[in-house]
RODO-2510 file (C-alpha; in nm, 4 decimals, decimal comma):
residues 563
     n   res          X          Y          Z
     1     m    -0,5545    -1,6330     4,9794
     2     g    -0,2660    -1,5707     4,7242
     3     k    -0,2666    -1,4137     4,4088
     4     k    -0,2941    -1,6625     4,1657
     5     k    -0,0905    -1,6439     3,8153
     6     n    -0,1247    -1,7838     3,5023
     7     r     0,1755    -1,7194     3,2532
     8     l     0,1514    -1,7996     2,8837
     9     a     0,5103    -1,8147     2,9265
    10     a     0,4032    -2,1858     3,0960
    11     t     0,1151    -2,2018     2,9194
    12     p     0,2251    -2,2733     2,5215
    13     h    -0,1240    -2,2870     2,3480
    14     i    -0,2559    -1,9522     2,4864
    15     k     0,0954    -1,7792     2,3756
    16     k     0,0156    -1,9454     2,0162
    17     a    -0,3249    -1,7902     1,9960
    18     l    -0,1632    -1,4553     2,1241
    19     l     0,0760    -1,4954     1,8543
    20     a    -0,2285    -1,5867     1,6146
    21     g    -0,4170    -1,2579     1,6983
    22     a    -0,1160    -1,0626     1,6390
    23     s    -0,0375    -1,1904     1,3213
    24     l    -0,3505    -1,0346     1,1593
    25     g    -0,1473    -0,6859     1,1709
    26     v    -0,0984    -0,5355     0,8162
    27     f     0,2317    -0,5828     0,8140
    28     a     0,1282    -0,9769     0,8275
    29     t     0,4173    -1,2120     0,7080
    30     a     0,5671    -1,5337     0,7061
    31     s     0,7139    -1,4830     1,0262
    32     l     0,3316    -1,4134     1,1410
    33     a     0,1308    -1,6731     0,9882
    34     q     0,3026    -1,9286     1,0470
    35     v     0,0982    -1,9508     1,3971
    36     s    -0,1644    -2,1791     1,4083
    37     a    -0,2449    -2,4008     1,7132
    38     p    -0,6155    -2,4045     1,8987
    39     d    -0,6196    -2,1467     2,1293
    40     a    -0,6788    -2,2584     2,5314
    41     p    -0,9263    -2,0765     2,7335
    42     l    -0,8613    -1,8522     3,0480
    43     k    -1,0058    -1,9001     3,3958
    44     m    -0,8667    -1,6107     3,6315
    45     q    -0,9500    -1,6513     3,9731
    46     t    -0,7611    -1,3148     4,0877
    47     d    -0,4826    -1,1972     3,8911
    48     y    -0,3968    -1,2910     3,5178
    49     f    -0,0546    -1,2177     3,3210
    50     g     0,0110    -1,3553     2,9551
    51     y     0,2726    -1,2827     2,7015
    52     a     0,4466    -1,3956     2,3874
    53     a     0,6608    -1,2526     2,1688
    54     s     0,8771    -1,3544     1,8673
    55     a     1,1651    -1,2556     1,6434
    56     s     1,2322    -1,2949     1,2386
    57     a     1,5534    -1,2147     1,0718
    58     r     1,4584    -1,1526     0,6934
    59     v     1,6020    -1,1362     0,3364
    60     g     1,3907    -0,9367     0,0364
    61     y     1,3868    -0,7900    -0,2567
    62     s     1,1811    -0,5693    -0,4590
    63     d     1,1534    -0,5038    -0,7811
    64     n     0,9868    -0,1416    -0,7443
    65     i     1,0895    -0,0193    -0,4170
    66     n     0,9522     0,3544    -0,5313
    67     l     0,5994     0,2573    -0,6401
    68     q     0,6698     0,4344    -0,9621
    69     r     0,5048     0,3435    -1,3504
    70     s     0,6609     0,1234    -1,5829
    71     g     1,0271     0,2437    -1,6900
    72     l     1,0940     0,4645    -1,3614
    73     a     1,1131     0,1453    -1,1064
    74     e     1,4525     0,1168    -0,8975
    75     d     1,4724    -0,2312    -0,7360
    76     e     1,6415    -0,2798    -0,4012
    77     f     1,7167    -0,5279    -0,2059
    78     i     1,6278    -0,5510     0,2100
    79     m     1,7623    -0,6978     0,4982
    80     s     1,5353    -0,6869     0,8263
    81     t     1,4392    -0,8012     1,1864
    82     l     1,0549    -0,8260     1,2953
    83     f     0,9361    -0,8349     1,6352
    84     t     0,6070    -0,9479     1,7204
    85     g     0,4307    -0,9552     2,0666
    86     g     0,1676    -0,9147     2,3156
    87     a     0,1066    -0,9347     2,6798
    88     i    -0,2512    -0,9033     2,8903
    89     a    -0,2851    -0,8331     3,2366
    90     s    -0,5534    -0,8097     3,4782
    91     t    -0,6222    -0,7683     3,8493
    92     p    -0,9161    -0,6469     4,0200
    93     r    -0,8041    -0,3177     3,9455
    94     v    -0,6094    -0,2550     3,6464
    95     t    -0,7017    -0,4494     3,2926
    96     a    -0,4404    -0,3342     3,0290
    97     i    -0,3606    -0,5227     2,6437
    98     i    -0,0474    -0,4295     2,4159
    99     l    -0,0047    -0,5414     2,1135
   100     g     0,2153    -0,4884     1,7501
   101     d     0,5000    -0,5283     1,5390
   102     l     0,8281    -0,3489     1,4971
   103     d     1,0868    -0,4074     1,2435
   104     f     1,3554    -0,2234     1,2093
   105     s     1,4890    -0,2957     0,7747
   106     y     1,7893    -0,1988     0,6054
   107     l     1,8166    -0,1048     0,2494
   108     i     2,0854    -0,1550     0,0701
   109     n     2,1022    -0,0454    -0,2777
   110     d     2,0102     0,3421    -0,0978
   111     s     2,2496     0,2608     0,1939
   112     d     1,9644     0,3628     0,4483
   113     f     1,7932     0,2496     0,7807
   114     a     1,3739     0,2073     0,7894
   115     v     1,1433     0,1356     1,0699
   116     n     0,8068     0,0486     1,0416
   117     q     0,5747    -0,0180     1,3950
   118     n     0,2060    -0,1201     1,4099
   119     i     0,1454    -0,0888     1,8273
   120     a    -0,1163    -0,0276     1,9949
   121     a    -0,2101    -0,0176     2,4326
   122     t    -0,5362     0,0018     2,5779
   123     s    -0,5949    -0,0098     2,9747
   124     t    -0,8837     0,0198     3,2119
   125     f    -0,7802     0,1254     3,5787
   126     t    -1,0574     0,1226     3,8581
   127     g    -1,0391     0,3604     4,1472
   128     v    -1,3738     0,2511     4,3217
   129     e    -1,5825    -0,0034     4,2046
   130     n    -1,9010     0,0715     4,0803
   131     w    -1,8190     0,4214     4,0726
   132     l    -1,4645     0,5754     3,9692
   133     y    -1,2557     0,4753     3,6308
   134     l    -0,9706     0,5540     3,4353
   135     d    -0,9158     0,4962     3,0353
   136     l    -0,5835     0,4883     2,8994
   137     s    -0,4822     0,4013     2,5404
   138     g    -0,2195     0,4843     2,2440
   139     s    -0,1106     0,3761     1,9454
   140     t     0,1756     0,4411     1,6633
   141     s     0,1775     0,3166     1,3420
   142     r     0,2639     0,3920     0,9786
   143     q    -0,0029     0,5095     0,7543
   144     l    -0,0555     0,6364     0,4047
   145     l    -0,0788     1,0423     0,3732
   146     g    -0,3589     1,1256     0,1118
   147     d    -0,6599     0,8706    -0,0053
   148     q    -0,4434     0,8098    -0,3431
   149     a    -0,1245     0,7960    -0,2114
   150     r     0,0765     0,4171    -0,2878
   151     f     0,1103     0,1379    -0,1683
   152     s     0,1641    -0,2734    -0,2180
   153     g     0,2745    -0,5728    -0,0310
   154     n     0,6043    -0,4781     0,0854
   155     i     0,6137    -0,2668     0,3852
   156     n     0,9097    -0,0649     0,2899
   157     a     0,7898     0,0109    -0,0420
   158     g     0,6765     0,4050    -0,1428
   159     r     0,7563     0,5142     0,1965
   160     n     0,7737     0,8714     0,1144
   161     q     0,4135     0,7790     0,1016
   162     r     0,3244     0,7218     0,4478
   163     a     0,4274     0,9298     0,7573
   164     d     0,4210     0,7966     1,1591
   165     v     0,0304     0,8374     1,3228
   166     h     0,1575     0,8863     1,6949
   167     s    -0,2343     0,8637     1,9362
   168     y    -0,3365     0,8704     2,2580
   169     s    -0,6509     0,9031     2,4973
   170     a    -0,7042     0,9806     2,8084
   171     s    -1,0312     0,9558     2,9422
   172     p    -1,1428     0,9615     3,3807
   173     y    -1,5529     0,8940     3,4232
   174     v    -1,7832     0,7899     3,6745
   175     f    -2,0156     0,4667     3,6393
   176     h    -2,2658     0,3240     3,8481
   177     e    -2,4848     0,0680     3,8300
   178     f    -2,8131     0,0647     4,0407
   179     s    -2,9531    -0,1460     4,2242
   180     d    -3,2624    -0,1614     4,0087
   181     g    -3,0467    -0,2166     3,6908
   182     s    -2,9757     0,1237     3,5736
   183     t    -2,7139     0,2958     3,4792
   184     t    -2,5150     0,6456     3,5086
   185     e    -2,1844     0,7682     3,3378
   186     l    -2,0463     1,1402     3,3059
   187     r    -1,7748     1,1366     3,1431
   188     y    -1,4363     1,3232     3,0111
   189     r    -1,2139     1,2211     2,7222
   190     f    -0,9188     1,4203     2,5921
   191     s    -0,7773     1,2807     2,2354
   192     q    -0,4521     1,3987     2,0179
   193     v    -0,2984     1,2317     1,7154
   194     f     0,0351     1,3694     1,6145
   195     v     0,1221     1,2952     1,2405
   196     d     0,5455     1,3193     1,1619
   197     e     0,5697     1,3534     0,7845
   198     e     0,9409     1,4159     0,7901
   199     g     1,0179     1,3675     0,4059
   200     s     0,6995     1,2085     0,2930
   201     l     0,4719     1,3090     0,0734
   202     s     0,2065     1,4249     0,2404
   203     s    -0,1375     1,6242     0,1359
   204     f    -0,3796     1,4951     0,0000
   205     f    -0,2258     1,5030    -0,3235
   206     t     0,1241     1,6231    -0,3633
   207     g     0,1889     1,9017    -0,0892
   208     n     0,2759     1,9269     0,2916
   209     s    -0,0212     1,9966     0,4759
   210     v    -0,1302     1,6700     0,7067
   211     s    -0,2170     1,8223     1,0337
   212     d    -0,1959     1,7095     1,4329
   213     s    -0,5445     1,7059     1,6061
   214     i    -0,6517     1,7458     1,9691
   215     t    -1,0366     1,6726     2,0626
   216     h    -1,1959     1,7053     2,3920
   217     e    -1,5460     1,5872     2,5016
   218     v    -1,7775     1,5529     2,7563
   219     l    -2,0525     1,2685     2,8181
   220     a    -2,3140     1,2622     3,0303
   221     q    -2,5719     0,9516     3,0425
   222     y    -2,8651     0,7858     3,1751
   223     d    -2,9628     0,4210     3,0701
   224     t    -3,2769     0,2876     3,2446
   225     g    -3,1478    -0,0934     3,1282
   226     r    -3,3502    -0,3442     3,2878
   227     k    -3,5204    -0,1115     3,5351
   228     l    -3,8085    -0,0570     3,2768
   229     d    -4,0418    -0,3505     3,1729
   230     g    -4,0335    -0,4609     2,7927
   231     m    -3,8524    -0,1302     2,6868
   232     r    -3,5305     0,0429     2,7739
   233     v    -3,4028     0,4099     2,7594
   234     r    -3,1352     0,6015     2,6704
   235     l    -3,0879     0,9521     2,7989
   236     t    -2,7476     1,1117     2,6347
   237     g    -2,5806     1,4695     2,6132
   238     y    -2,2999     1,4746     2,4469
   239     g    -1,9861     1,8035     2,3465
   240     s    -1,6633     1,7873     2,1804
   241     d    -1,4161     2,0279     2,0795
   242     t    -1,1345     1,9586     1,7958
   243     t    -0,8672     2,1866     1,6512
   244     e    -0,6880     2,0655     1,3843
   245     d    -0,3449     2,2592     1,3355
   246     g    -0,2641     2,3789     1,0189
   247     v     0,0422     2,2908     0,8817
   248     s     0,2604     2,5584     0,6687
   249     i     0,0055     2,7727     0,4363
   250     f    -0,2712     2,5608     0,5423
   251     p    -0,5351     2,6891     0,7290
   252     d    -0,6406     2,5351     1,1164
   253     i    -0,9959     2,3559     1,0889
   254     e    -1,2263     2,3760     1,4085
   255     y    -1,5882     2,2751     1,4739
   256     k    -1,7761     2,1960     1,7833
   257     q    -2,0367     1,9742     1,8309
   258     a    -2,2977     1,8881     2,1062
   259     f    -2,6347     1,7036     2,1199
   260     a    -2,9037     1,6226     2,3351
   261     s    -3,0564     1,2779     2,2638
   262     a    -3,3279     0,9949     2,3313
   263     d    -3,2631     0,6711     2,2579
   264     l    -3,5678     0,3881     2,2718
   265     q    -3,6390    -0,0268     2,2828
   266     f    -3,9615    -0,1411     2,2735
   267     a    -4,0270    -0,5222     2,3354
   268     l    -4,2675    -0,7061     2,0517
   269     t    -4,1717    -1,0215     2,1822
   270     n    -3,8956    -1,1361     2,3974
   271     r    -3,6628    -1,1735     2,0748
   272     y    -3,7740    -0,8267     1,8765
   273     a    -3,8460    -0,4731     2,0019
   274     l    -3,8686    -0,1354     1,7908
   275     s    -3,5815     0,1106     1,8172
   276     g    -3,4589     0,4357     1,7583
   277     g    -3,3827     0,7328     1,8872
   278     i    -3,4123     1,1398     1,8249
   279     g    -3,2046     1,4328     1,9124
   280     y    -3,0961     1,7717     1,8020
   281     d    -2,7433     1,8400     1,6998
   282     e    -2,5570     2,2136     1,7310
   283     v    -2,2519     2,2363     1,5219
   284     e    -1,9822     2,5212     1,4995
   285     t    -1,7673     2,5270     1,2554
   286     e    -1,4605     2,7588     1,2496
   287     g    -1,1693     2,8573     1,0167
   288     a    -1,1445     2,6705     0,6937
   289     a    -1,4106     2,4158     0,8370
   290     a    -1,6752     2,7210     0,8148
   291     q    -1,6123     2,7815     0,4548
   292     f    -1,7274     2,4415     0,3154
   293     f    -2,0124     2,3668     0,4923
   294     s    -2,2960     2,5451     0,6793
   295     d    -2,3883     2,5635     1,0433
   296     d    -2,7417     2,5490     0,9490
   297     n    -2,6972     2,2252     0,7285
   298     l    -2,5329     2,0380     0,9764
   299     s    -2,7496     2,1360     1,2864
   300     g    -3,0795     2,0834     1,3527
   301     f    -3,3126     1,7309     1,4650
   302     f    -3,2099     1,4084     1,4021
   303     w    -3,3999     1,0876     1,4309
   304     r    -3,3542     0,7096     1,3774
   305     a    -3,5760     0,4150     1,3398
   306     g    -3,5904     0,0533     1,3169
   307     i    -3,5997    -0,2711     1,4523
   308     t    -3,3536    -0,4991     1,7085
   309     g    -3,3640    -0,8366     1,7197
   310     r    -3,1763    -1,1910     1,8349
   311     p    -3,3792    -1,4213     1,6590
   312     g    -3,1335    -1,7114     1,8426
   313     p    -2,8949    -1,7422     2,1074
   314     r    -2,6170    -1,6750     1,8734
   315     s    -2,7471    -1,3972     1,6553
   316     s    -2,8039    -1,0268     1,7055
   317     f    -2,8970    -0,7754     1,5475
   318     r    -3,0018    -0,3949     1,5203
   319     i    -3,0840    -0,2016     1,1777
   320     e    -3,2458     0,1907     1,1590
   321     y    -3,2851     0,4264     0,8906
   322     g    -3,2883     0,7901     0,9823
   323     e    -3,1767     1,1321     0,9063
   324     r    -2,8572     1,3128     1,0217
   325     y    -2,5845     1,6107     0,8950
   326     g    -2,8558     1,7204     0,6241
   327     d    -2,8813     1,3521     0,4889
   328     d    -3,0177     1,0247     0,4712
   329     f    -2,8365     0,7365     0,6243
   330     i    -2,8499     0,3697     0,7839
   331     d    -2,7253     0,2918     1,1438
   332     a    -2,6434    -0,0740     1,2245
   333     s    -2,4776    -0,3691     1,3263
   334     a    -2,5130    -0,7389     1,3278
   335     r    -2,3378    -1,0483     1,4932
   336     y    -2,4106    -1,4382     1,3808
   337     q    -2,2044    -1,6890     1,5850
   338     i    -2,2386    -1,9543     1,2717
   339     s    -2,0344    -2,1733     1,4680
   340     q    -1,7796    -2,2180     1,7610
   341     r    -1,5262    -2,1442     1,5368
   342     f    -1,7036    -1,9011     1,2817
   343     v    -1,8799    -1,5750     1,3261
   344     f    -1,9853    -1,3264     1,1151
   345     t    -2,0207    -0,9476     1,2002
   346     a    -2,0997    -0,6409     1,0380
   347     g    -2,1952    -0,2487     1,1206
   348     a    -2,2719     0,0843     0,9796
   349     n    -2,3195     0,4447     1,0927
   350     r    -2,3015     0,8270     0,9642
   351     t    -2,0332     1,0571     1,1231
   352     f    -1,8812     1,4177     1,1198
   353     r    -1,5390     1,4585     1,2560
   354     t    -1,1603     1,4697     1,0680
   355     r    -0,9873     1,1520     0,9770
   356     a    -0,7252     1,2429     1,2905
   357     q    -1,0515     1,1962     1,5405
   358     s    -1,1267     0,8408     1,4217
   359     v    -0,8467     0,7234     1,5080
   360     s    -0,8550     0,8153     1,8814
   361     s    -1,2497     0,7156     1,8419
   362     q    -1,1845     0,3282     1,7637
   363     f    -0,9990     0,3066     2,1595
   364     q    -1,3884     0,2878     2,2483
   365     t    -1,4947    -0,0346     2,2172
   366     t    -1,1663    -0,1551     2,2664
   367     q    -1,1563    -0,0327     2,6131
   368     r    -1,5099    -0,1370     2,6946
   369     e    -1,4500    -0,5080     2,5745
   370     t    -1,1451    -0,5052     2,7756
   371     l    -1,3532    -0,4058     3,0619
   372     e    -1,6231    -0,6722     3,0367
   373     f    -1,3815    -0,9375     2,9356
   374     a    -1,1934    -0,9066     3,2416
   375     d    -1,5168    -0,9129     3,4396
   376     r    -1,6082    -1,2501     3,2949
   377     l    -1,2951    -1,3885     3,3835
   378     r    -1,3538    -1,2888     3,7432
   379     e    -1,7000    -1,3785     3,7850
   380     g    -1,5106    -1,7647     3,7197
   381     q    -1,5684    -1,8159     3,3001
   382     e    -1,3525    -1,9650     3,0865
   383     l    -1,2879    -1,7780     2,7865
   384     s    -1,1121    -1,7651     2,4954
   385     a    -0,8350    -1,5295     2,4631
   386     r    -0,8756    -1,4572     2,0953
   387     s    -1,1975    -1,2279     2,0745
   388     i    -1,0406    -0,9464     2,2560
   389     i    -0,6548    -0,9974     2,1439
   390     e    -0,8094    -0,9484     1,8211
   391     a    -1,0637    -0,6031     1,9338
   392     a    -0,7285    -0,4863     2,1140
   393     n    -0,5750    -0,5207     1,7617
   394     w    -0,7719    -0,2720     1,5812
   395     y    -0,5749    -0,1847     1,3210
   396     s    -0,5456    -0,5457     1,2016
   397     s    -0,9102    -0,5628     1,0514
   398     g    -0,9571    -0,5462     0,7467
   399     r    -1,1633    -0,2208     0,7593
   400     s    -0,7789    -0,0141     0,8180
   401     f    -0,6731    -0,1765     0,5040
   402     g    -0,5419     0,1333     0,3012
   403     n    -0,6216     0,3173     0,5948
   404     a    -0,5171     0,7338     0,5092
   405     q    -0,4664     1,0072     0,6967
   406     t    -0,5659     1,3667     0,5433
   407     n    -0,6892     1,6980     0,6136
   408     g    -1,0407     1,8628     0,6748
   409     v    -1,3513     1,7958     0,9045
   410     a    -1,5674     1,5411     0,6526
   411     v    -1,9142     1,4017     0,6673
   412     t    -1,9081     0,9787     0,6502
   413     n    -2,1087     0,7643     0,5169
   414     s    -1,9944     0,4058     0,6370
   415     a    -2,0146     0,0172     0,6181
   416     n    -1,8364    -0,2923     0,6955
   417     a    -1,8439    -0,6707     0,7605
   418     s    -1,6186    -0,9376     0,8469
   419     l    -1,6032    -1,3598     0,8238
   420     i    -1,3808    -1,5104     1,0748
   421     g    -1,3242    -1,9269     1,0564
   422     d    -1,0627    -2,1144     1,2811
   423     f    -1,1209    -2,4630     1,2028
   424     d    -0,8708    -2,7291     1,2969
   425     l    -0,6568    -2,6895     1,0163
   426     t    -0,7404    -2,3993     0,8698
   427     e    -0,8094    -2,0825     0,9347
   428     l    -0,9633    -1,7421     0,7586
   429     s    -1,0862    -1,4964     0,7226
   430     l    -1,2917    -1,2187     0,4940
   431     n    -1,3449    -0,8651     0,5956
   432     g    -1,5355    -0,6047     0,3439
   433     f    -1,4905    -0,1934     0,3777
   434     y    -1,7360     0,1279     0,2378
   435     s    -1,6417     0,4468     0,3487
   436     d    -1,8456     0,7807     0,1409
   437     d    -1,6298     1,0946     0,2975
   438     d    -1,7508     1,4725     0,2301
   439     f    -1,5020     1,6935     0,2831
   440     g    -1,6855     1,9894     0,1696
   441     y    -1,4679     2,0973    -0,1033
   442     r    -1,3457     1,7483    -0,2541
   443     q    -1,5212     1,3647    -0,2127
   444     i    -1,3299     1,0554    -0,1796
   445     e    -1,5238     0,7092    -0,1993
   446     t    -1,3625     0,3569    -0,1290
   447     y    -1,3972     0,0546    -0,0801
   448     g    -1,2635    -0,2778    -0,0772
   449     a    -1,2059    -0,6165     0,0552
   450     t    -0,9273    -0,8552     0,1976
   451     l    -0,9527    -1,2220     0,2080
   452     n    -0,7265    -1,4355     0,4018
   453     l    -0,6672    -1,8067     0,4124
   454     r    -0,3895    -2,0618     0,6359
   455     r    -0,4049    -2,3626     0,6166
   456     r    -0,0859    -2,6592     0,8336
   457     m    -0,1023    -2,8997     0,5736
   458     t     0,1762    -3,1003     0,7735
   459     r     0,2861    -3,0968     1,1212
   460     r     0,5638    -2,9080     1,0163
   461     v     0,4306    -2,7431     0,6992
   462     t     0,2045    -2,4259     0,6885
   463     g     0,0876    -2,2531     0,4086
   464     y    -0,0746    -1,9403     0,3677
   465     g    -0,2363    -1,6352     0,1214
   466     s    -0,4370    -1,3390     0,1042
   467     v    -0,5562    -1,1129    -0,1358
   468     q    -0,6412    -0,7378    -0,0993
   469     y    -0,8354    -0,4799    -0,3359
   470     r    -0,9010    -0,1605    -0,2839
   471     r    -1,0742     0,1029    -0,4869
   472     a    -1,0436     0,4972    -0,4412
   473     d    -1,2397     0,7876    -0,6043
   474     s    -1,1187     1,0866    -0,5122
   475     a    -1,2665     1,4223    -0,6790
   476     f    -1,3239     1,7863    -0,6145
   477     d    -1,4110     2,0816    -0,8249
   478     t    -1,1632     2,2958    -1,0001
   479     a    -1,3099     2,5928    -1,0099
   480     t    -1,3319     2,5607    -0,6021
   481     c    -0,9721     2,4761    -0,5916
   482     e    -0,8690     2,7949    -0,7842
   483     a    -1,0859     3,0008    -0,6424
   484     n    -0,9537     2,8536    -0,2954
   485     p    -0,6191     2,7608    -0,3183
   486     l    -0,5113     2,7450     0,0501
   487     i    -0,7160     2,4559     0,1752
   488     f    -0,5752     2,2150    -0,1448
   489     g    -0,2402     2,3364     0,0608
   490     l    -0,1448     2,5485    -0,2672
   491     d     0,1093     2,8428    -0,2445
   492     t     0,0034     3,1603    -0,3678
   493     m     0,3045     3,3510    -0,2547
   494     d     0,4925     3,1232    -0,5041
   495     p     0,5859     3,3847    -0,7554
   496     l     0,5037     3,1154    -1,0464
   497     f     0,2039     2,9955    -0,8605
   498     d    -0,0664     3,0041    -1,1305
   499     p    -0,4507     2,8824    -1,0105
   500     v    -0,5840     2,7056    -1,3077
   501     t    -0,2131     2,5096    -1,4352
   502     s    -0,1854     2,4180    -1,0295
   503     c    -0,5654     2,2908    -0,9737
   504     a    -0,4887     2,1490    -1,3139
   505     s    -0,2188     1,9267    -1,1732
   506     l    -0,3461     1,8192    -0,8474
   507     a    -0,6581     1,6696    -1,0875
   508     a    -0,4188     1,4615    -1,2636
   509     q    -0,3683     1,3161    -0,9372
   510     n    -0,7187     1,2282    -0,8519
   511     g    -0,9684     1,0052    -0,9837
   512     v    -1,0334     0,6320    -0,9808
   513     t    -0,7192     0,4406    -0,8669
   514     n    -0,8087     0,0176    -0,8205
   515     t    -0,5137    -0,1705    -0,5853
   516     v    -0,5149    -0,5418    -0,5717
   517     i    -0,2371    -0,7193    -0,3790
   518     g    -0,1768    -1,0844    -0,3966
   519     q     0,0326    -1,3328    -0,1065
   520     i     0,1565    -1,6402    -0,0620
   521     g     0,4103    -1,8343     0,0925
   522     a     0,4990    -2,1496     0,3186
   523     s     0,6649    -2,2057     0,6457
   524     y     0,8062    -2,5384     0,7638
   525     r     0,9051    -2,5973     1,1522
   526     i     1,2647    -2,6522     1,1853
   527     y     1,2443    -2,6932     1,5886
   528     k     0,9720    -2,6423     1,8325
   529     n     1,0041    -2,2756     1,8346
   530     a     1,1761    -2,1789     1,4935
   531     s     1,0594    -2,1877     1,1345
   532     v     1,2095    -2,0559     0,8282
   533     f     0,9698    -1,9389     0,5637
   534     a     0,9494    -1,7749     0,1963
   535     e     0,6811    -1,5892     0,0623
   536     f     0,5909    -1,3916    -0,2715
   537     s     0,3762    -1,0439    -0,3161
   538     h     0,2549    -0,9016    -0,6024
   539     t     0,0715    -0,5193    -0,5922
   540     k    -0,0920    -0,3735    -0,8863
   541     r    -0,2798    -0,0545    -0,8936
   542     f    -0,4703     0,0438    -1,2376
   543     s    -0,6655     0,3158    -1,2870
   544     p    -0,7887     0,5516    -1,5825
   545     n    -0,5281     0,8011    -1,5521
   546     d    -0,1679     0,6399    -1,6975
   547     l    -0,0002     0,8749    -1,4378
   548     l    -0,1493     0,6574    -1,0817
   549     e    -0,0408     0,3265    -1,2410
   550     y     0,2401     0,1021    -1,1204
   551     d     0,2997    -0,2668    -1,0055
   552     e     0,5707    -0,4226    -0,7836
   553     n     0,7076    -0,7836    -0,7189
   554     n     0,7758    -0,8990    -0,4000
   555     i     0,9651    -1,1602    -0,2392
   556     l     1,0902    -1,2103     0,1246
   557     a     1,2493    -1,5251     0,3228
   558     g     1,4198    -1,5621     0,7108
   559     i     1,3584    -1,7408     0,9632
   560     t     1,1631    -1,6409     1,3152
   561     v     1,2123    -1,8038     1,6440
   562     d     0,9287    -1,7945     1,9439
   563     f     0,9580    -1,6801     2,2991
***
């Protein structure tokens, strides 16, 4: 039997679905937003390969390119080219996805070139079926440096508030499903994050102290699956070693984690089950982390208990309450397929890790969903490409809006929710997020939401708009800063250094900020694969501290060609 390949180049509807998935990125512009065709199901006999791409030539204008407060704004004219694309490849041995945007811009007034990228790839290799596998993932993107860094709807505004963040993850593992439905997994994962901060204002506030991070992880797990009638048990052993390299005068941050846990689901009915788990954490903090986190407070027994259910064929949920890392928390997930075109998802958890480590942890869910997607195709199912595209493009979700890199290890409570609809002529998405980070020497609370709407008004005209909101509240104790100035990136060797004055200056760069971005635009298809577009966006940040406020107007227009 010869292998069968379906090529997206010959399947316009699937090609457009790929582009629509890619268009959800944080760099979403008219060149991306104009794709609104229905996505077609995929069906794979043996092999599958599909791709999509577009290129846009654009011109723009910003009245505040450096995002400064009133009176200090500088305008800028911009010429740019944006490339957007994605590809899916799957064989019995390899499944891989790559998606992203790459923008090349020239700032005319500053006579400066700029590159903005948001690209991710993930792949799974099968060495021995039902035994040996290898996951590889990587991403590169421009992210905020510090939780109060300035940003807008213009990807070229406030460039000195961002840095390139590159990450990759490699994970060989053994996974075996036994004939009775139980499974076992033995995994090692190496992940590394590089932060290229050249030319950036790259500390939490104003200094130069964002670091690279390396993490080694090992996992051993046994899951009874369907082996036991009315009950499911999962036993887990985990260990990790993370080092965040110090930069300049900033010290290294090191910590080790290990835990053993037992998770249980006990069926009450065929739709509902009691669920929960118990375990023990052993955490060792070293270097700078040891100054602010006590091993005794982080280590110890943890537990969670709640209920899991599948009320209907299109809905599932799990909500549990427990205690871990010295405080109570909610661990939850939910999904409701409201209709064939409308879906709601939500989740919440509590973690202890660095911001850099959280970047690489995003790959784990994507790799699992990619492998499951390919397996279902091989079983003969007809599936939409959109769900796996959106999973691969993890950074496109509303949760990553205003994503920031910053030093230190934190105990974090986080939650997120999304509502996505795809109708005949209209696409909409609503995403909300919440995060409360305790770094020991400073606390940061952020929350926000993003609403995107796209409407095909005629055969040639598409209109779109979005509203984004982000609130950040960063605070620290000035007495802690004066006693430990190094951890805040302050140079105590400076002859003019004064801890009181320096810490007061840092405090002035913190506090509550609210950022709102509104965007509206339209595109007109002049040919079957070419469109012209124009859009306008306005960004405003307001705060009780006048020094933290700014606003920007941005106009963008151009032409896009799909390949």
